[in-house]
KOLTOR-473755 format. One line per 3 residues: number of its first residue (from 1); for each residue x, y, z of C-alpha. Coordinates in Angstrom, 2 decimals, padded with zeros to 5 digits. Last residue first. Layout:
<atoms>
NUM = X,Y,Z; ...
</atoms>
This chain:
<atoms>
73 = 067.72,036.74,071.20; 071.05,038.53,071.25; 072.08,039.82,074.65
70 = 074.17,042.97,074.60; 075.87,043.66,077.90; 075.26,047.16,079.20
67 = 077.85,049.74,078.28; 080.71,051.52,080.02; 082.61,048.32,080.83
64 = 082.79,047.47,077.10; 082.93,043.78,076.28; 083.15,042.96,072.62
61 = 080.24,043.61,070.26; 082.42,042.80,067.25; 080.76,044.19,064.14
58 = 079.63,041.76,061.42; 076.84,040.06,063.38; 075.59,043.26,065.01
55 = 075.66,045.17,061.74; 073.85,042.40,059.86; 071.13,042.14,062.52
52 = 070.67,045.92,062.43; 070.22,045.77,058.66; 067.54,043.06,058.94
49 = 065.75,044.92,061.74; 065.46,048.18,059.81; 067.91,050.89,060.72
46 = 067.44,054.59,061.55; 070.43,056.48,062.97; 070.26,059.56,065.15
43 = 073.03,061.84,066.36; 072.56,063.84,069.53; 074.00,067.15,070.73
40 = 075.52,067.50,074.19; 078.90,068.85,073.03; 080.57,065.49,073.70
37 = 078.17,063.77,071.31; 075.18,061.72,072.43; 074.23,058.60,070.54
34 = 070.87,057.44,069.20; 069.56,054.40,067.38; 066.00,054.36,066.04
31 = 064.96,050.83,065.11; 062.58,050.00,062.27; 060.54,046.80,062.51
28 = 059.11,045.56,059.23; 055.79,044.86,057.53; 052.96,047.01,058.84
25 = 054.25,049.89,056.73; 056.87,050.51,059.39; 056.48,048.97,062.85
22 = 058.27,051.05,065.43; 061.39,051.02,067.56; 062.85,053.61,069.91
19 = 066.02,054.69,071.69; 068.29,051.79,070.82; 071.57,053.14,072.15
16 = 074.64,053.63,069.97; 078.17,053.17,071.29; 080.86,054.17,068.82
13 = 083.79,051.89,067.99; 082.64,051.62,064.35; 079.18,050.46,065.49
10 = 078.82,049.14,069.04; 075.23,048.46,070.11; 073.58,049.38,073.40
7 = 070.17,048.01,074.35; 068.20,050.89,075.90; 064.96,049.82,074.18
4 = 064.79,046.10,073.48; 065.92,044.21,070.39; 063.90,041.59,068.52
1 = 060.61,043.28,067.70
</atoms>
């Protein structure tokens, strides 16, 4: 596990929060990302660790005063 729960990640100018992670098939970490819509509903995104790494590296995680700072390990 590389990223901690409640870490916020920017994807396409949307803030997603890591809500959960789990080991899948005993081989890879899968992260559950969640974001709340204005109507109170939630969207969920499932990414394995390799995919999440690619998103974070390719997407600017610039400073957003409404989110916690993202610290890459």
